[in-house]
Every structure is written in structure tokens, then in C-alpha cells.
C-alpha positions, 0 to 999 in steps of 0.5 A: 529486521534493521531498522535504518535510523540516523546515529545522530538524529535518531531519524528514519532513513528510508532506502532510495528505490533502487530499481527504476526502470518503467514497464510503458506502453512503448517499450523505451526503458526495455520492457514494454506493457506486455499480458501474462510478462510480469509478475506483480510481488507483494505483501498483503500487510505493507501500505506500499504494496496495497496500492497497488493491489488497490490499483490492479483490482480497480483497473482490472488487472488481474488477467494482464498482471500476476500478483504474489504473496509473500509471507507476513512474517520475513526471515533474515533475507526478507520476504519469503513465498512459505505461503505457497508450495514447496515455500517456492513461488509457483510462477518465479520458481524462487523462493526468496524475492531477494533473487530476483533482485540479484538476477538484476544487479548481482552487487547489488546490497541494498533492501528487500522491498515490496511492490516489485514487479518481476519479469516472468521470462528471466525471473529478473526485477524490473522495478520497486519504485512503488510511486511510478508503479500505481501512475503506469498502471493508470496510463501505461497498461490502458491496453489491458485495462476492463471495461469501465475502469475509473481513471484514476490520474487523470489529467486534469486533476493531475497538478493537484493530486501530484501536490497533495501526495506529495504532503501525503506523503511525507507528513502520513504514510512516511510520518508513522515510520518516522514516530514508529522508528525513532530512536531520540525523542525529538526525532520521534516528536517531530515527526508526530507533530506534522503527521497530526498536523497534517491529518486535521488539515485533511479532515478539515478538507474531507469535510467538505469533499468525498474524495481528497481530489475532484469527485471520484476515487483519485490516486491521492485517495489508494496513498491515503487509504492505506496508511489509515486503514492500519492506522488503530491496528499497528500505527496507535499503538505500535508506532506511538502515533497515539493522540488520537485513533482513527476512529476518534477522528469522525470525518477520516473514519467515515472516509475511510469506511467509505473507501474500503466499503467500495470494490477494489478496496476493503477487498484487498485489506487483510488484517492477519496480515498486517498485524502478524506483520508489524508486531512480528518483524519489528522486534527493536520496537516489539522486542516480546512479538506479542501480537495485540488481540484488537481492536475490533473491527466490525466498525468498518463495515458500519453506515458512513453517510459520505454519500451524503457529500455527492461524487461518483466513487467510480465516475463515469466507470462501473465498479470492479467485479468480485475478487479471483477466488483463488484472491479472495481474502478469509475474513477472521477478524470481524470486517468483511473483506 
């Protein structure tokens, strides 16, 4: 895997989301919401893709939007469907996600990223715009939400949610990568200090309230959770984000456990995929490709006591039911998922 960094500053540069068409209720971009028409392609290792899995589960979109899970280990053609029979996605009929990218744009030369939404009839990639994908699940796919689906992006709180998301993206979600992929000390130092300053600020905020915005789970919690759940397994050691482990930060550790134990969160987490992807694919960071056996994961299911702060996880809604049989994750690492 080639990691794009600035040769002058040593800073990691994330590629822009080239495909940003939106699937909307009115189909204004040419892609109307239709049950069964689209397929969400993910890697369970990827935090950006994990957002889509969580929101899809919480809103009950499983029957309207199918999911394809890529192998956590990429090759030179990137995300591949080697977990499926004949190494081919059974719905799209393709072996590599890149085929959907190039169907949409034969001249595309950029990176192949997940999450990606693919139009099943044409096998064209519609969007890899991960921030907008989950917001549209909440606001455009409402006709396919399950009864009791929570409002993850309540209109009255959107300004505050957006503000929190900007800071979390820059100084948590992206900062762990900027620290881990830095090629100069100054670039690493900057990302490291921004990361832990933000984690300290979030800890102060969450000491007084159960969730980041309001008294229910919102898009903001989902975006923070997908980084926190990977922190000790990969970011602390592999990416050198090692001032503290998550388990050494009491407020954030309790907050992360609270979410993990909430239906729709922990049951989408695959620690095996997470650990193998980061340590085997990032050869510039880990040339030996040795996958650590730790950390111990059973703590994820221990009491968190966050309910003492009040709050209602699903607001006026209800928790999702268990995941479909074919989407359940085998527990191999000691944390119930």
C-alpha cells in the first residue's frame, strides 16, 4: 500500500472523495432512493466504512440496502472480495471494488476507498463520500427506516453536531493517521499533540454528559466511536499515538464501552479484521507484517456506569434487533460482538 505524504513536510495527505453524487429521496442527482437498488461496500477494518455499518444497523436499513464485506487484506488492486465464493461479490459479480470505480469513470486514476455505494444494475460506483453517506442515510432514506429508528441527525441540533464533527475529524479521526503515516518528526509531533489535546477536551465534555450532543446518540458519537474502538488495538502502538491507551483514559474508556454495548455498535466491530488490516497492509509502518496478539479485549463488556449521567440512547425510538444471520461477526478476540 502506497501512503501519500508530502515530501517537504512529511505530512499524510488524504485523497479527496472523487465520487460525490448523492442518493436522495427526490433523485435530484439522478440516483433516487430505491430499496434493493444499491449495495454498500465496506471493510470492517476501516473506521470510515464502519460509520456506514453502524448507521445502517441503527436505522434498520438492512432490507433496503445490502452490504458487501471486502477482505481486510488488500492487494495491489486494493479492496477485493476474497471472502466470497469464487473471490467474487455474489451480487455485483465483481472481484475488485476498483471495477465499480472504473465502470463509473474509465479514466479514474485515484485511490480505491471504502465505504462505497454501488448501483447494482449498472455496477457503477455512485459515491465514496463517506461523510455525506451516513447523513443521507438519516435524512434521505427515511421511507425505509425501521419503526422506532432513532433520529441520529436531529434538525434542532445539526449546527452543534456539525461543529463537533469538524473538530473530531481534524484532531481525532484524521490525526491518528497523520501521526501514524508521518515521515518527518515535526509532522508527527503536530498530529500527536492535536490528538491528545482534543481527547482531553472531549473527556472534559463527556464527564458531564453521556453523549456528545444532546441526550441521545447522534452522528457525532458514531464518528468518534469508530476511532476510539480501534485505539488500543492499532493506533496506540502501530500509529505511535502512545501518550495513553484508551483504557487509561477513564471517561473516554467508559464512554466507548457504553457505545460498544449498545446494539448497533459492538455487533458491527470485527477486531480480527481491524488488527490484520492495519498491521499487514501498512508495510511502510510495519515491515514485518507481524500482527500483535494483544490487547486483551474482554474489558469492552465490563460495566461502564454511564447510565448514571441520564440520557436515552435511542431517544423516543427503540434499539435495533439482532443483526441478520449472514452479517453476524464471530467472536474470536474475547469481546462479545
